[in-house]
C-alpha positions in Angstrom: 25.1 -36.3 14.6 28.0 -34.0 14.9 31.4 -34.3 16.6 31.7 -32.5 19.9 34.8 -30.7 21.0 35.7 -31.4 24.6 36.0 -28.7 27.1 37.0 -30.0 30.5 37.0 -28.1 33.8 40.6 -29.1 34.4 41.6 -27.2 31.3 40.1 -23.9 32.6 41.9 -21.5 34.9 40.3 -18.2 35.6 43.1 -17.0 37.9 46.3 -17.2 35.8 49.0 -14.9 37.1 51.3 -15.2 34.0 50.6 -12.3 31.8 52.8 -12.5 28.7 51.7 -14.3 25.6 54.3 -17.1 25.7 53.9 -17.9 29.4 50.1 -18.0 29.1 50.3 -20.4 26.1 52.8 -22.6 27.9 50.6 -22.7 31.0 47.3 -23.5 29.1 49.1 -26.1 26.9 50.4 -27.7 30.2 46.8 -28.1 31.4 45.9 -29.9 28.1 49.0 -32.1 28.2 48.1 -33.3 31.7 44.6 -34.2 30.5 46.0 -36.1 27.5 44.7 -33.7 24.7 48.0 -32.7 23.2 51.7 -33.5 23.0 54.2 -31.4 25.0 55.6 -29.9 21.9 52.2 -28.3 21.1 53.2 -25.2 23.3 56.2 -24.5 21.2 54.3 -25.0 17.9 51.4 -22.8 19.1 53.9 -20.0 20.1 55.7 -20.3 16.7 52.3 -20.0 14.9 51.2 -17.1 17.1 54.4 -15.1 16.0 53.5 -15.6 12.3 49.7 -15.5 12.5 48.5 -13.5 15.6 45.2 -14.5 17.1 44.0 -11.5 19.1 40.4 -10.5 18.4 38.5 -7.5 19.7 34.8 -8.1 19.8 32.3 -5.5 20.9 32.0 -6.8 24.5 35.1 -8.9 24.9 38.7 -9.2 23.7 40.1 -12.8 23.2 43.0 -14.6 21.8 42.3 -17.8 19.9 45.6 -19.6 19.5 45.7 -22.9 17.8 48.3 -25.2 16.3 48.9 -28.1 13.9 46.6 -31.1 14.4 49.7 -33.4 14.1 50.4 -32.7 17.8 46.8 -33.2 19.0 45.8 -36.5 20.5 42.2 -35.6 21.2 40.2 -32.4 20.3 39.8 -30.0 23.2 39.8 -26.5 24.4 41.6 -24.7 27.3 40.4 -21.4 28.6 42.4 -18.9 30.6 41.7 -15.6 32.2 44.7 -13.7 33.4 45.2 -10.8 35.8 46.7 -8.5 34.5 45.5 -9.1 31.0 48.1 -10.5 28.6 48.8 -8.7 25.3 48.3 -10.5 22.0 48.8 -9.1 18.6 45.6 -8.6 16.5 44.5 -11.2 14.0 43.3 -8.4 11.7 46.4 -6.1 12.0 49.6 -7.6 13.4 50.8 -4.1 14.4 47.9 -3.7 16.8 48.2 -5.1 20.3 45.1 -6.2 22.3 44.9 -6.8 26.0 42.7 -9.9 26.1 40.1 -10.8 28.6 40.3 -14.5 27.7 42.7 -16.9 26.0 40.9 -19.8 24.3 43.4 -22.4 23.3 42.2 -24.7 20.6 43.4 -28.2 19.9 41.5 -29.7 17.0 42.4 -33.2 15.7 40.4 -33.1 12.5 41.5 -30.2 10.3 38.1 -30.2 8.5 36.4 -29.5 11.9 38.8 -26.6 12.6 37.0 -23.9 10.6 33.6 -25.0 12.0 34.9 -24.6 15.6 36.4 -21.2 14.8 33.1 -20.1 13.3 31.1 -21.4 16.3 33.4 -19.5 18.7 33.3 -16.3 16.6 29.5 -16.5 16.7 29.5 -17.1 20.4 31.8 -14.1 21.1 29.6 -11.9 18.9 26.7 -12.3 21.3 26.7 -9.6 24.0 24.8 -11.7 26.5 27.1 -14.7 26.2 30.2 -12.5 26.6 28.8 -11.0 29.8 28.1 -14.5 31.1 31.5 -15.8 30.2 33.3 -12.8 31.9 31.5 -13.5 35.2 31.3 -17.3 35.0 33.1 -19.9 37.0 34.8 -22.9 35.5 31.6 -25.1 35.5 29.6 -22.3 33.8 32.3 -21.8 31.2 32.2 -25.5 30.3 28.4 -25.3 29.9 28.4 -22.1 27.8 31.2 -23.4 25.5 29.7 -26.8 25.3 26.4 -25.4 24.0 28.2 -23.4 21.3 30.6 -26.1 20.1 28.4 -28.8 18.6 29.5 -29.5 15.0 27.3 -30.4 12.1 
């Protein structure tokens, strides 16, 4: 029986108007704070980490940012998902000099550090599947919960 990472509809916003990295991170962290997943300082910690270790990823069919922070500020594991218009720019995880306009920001808050890599691997696998990416890009909040929920069971 594996641990399940929570993704709650109240932590998904597909109509975010903020479009710079810091504002988007603050906004998504705020959603998680209100639902009791993280401490308020998590936004600051995530932004600091993003400056040192960028999280933008370009997949074949989707560009995402996967920001995450220290588990010390996580009360309960969860994920927030945001889609912005216009698309925010994050620096690439693979090459910090490269900027990526991301379709989706997937903010991770994982309490158990040992679970963290499994969650990242599950997400990478999910975003590598063309069909899932197409579904995610056209999904509403309820469908996003379902798609992510199916992909985030941990062994």
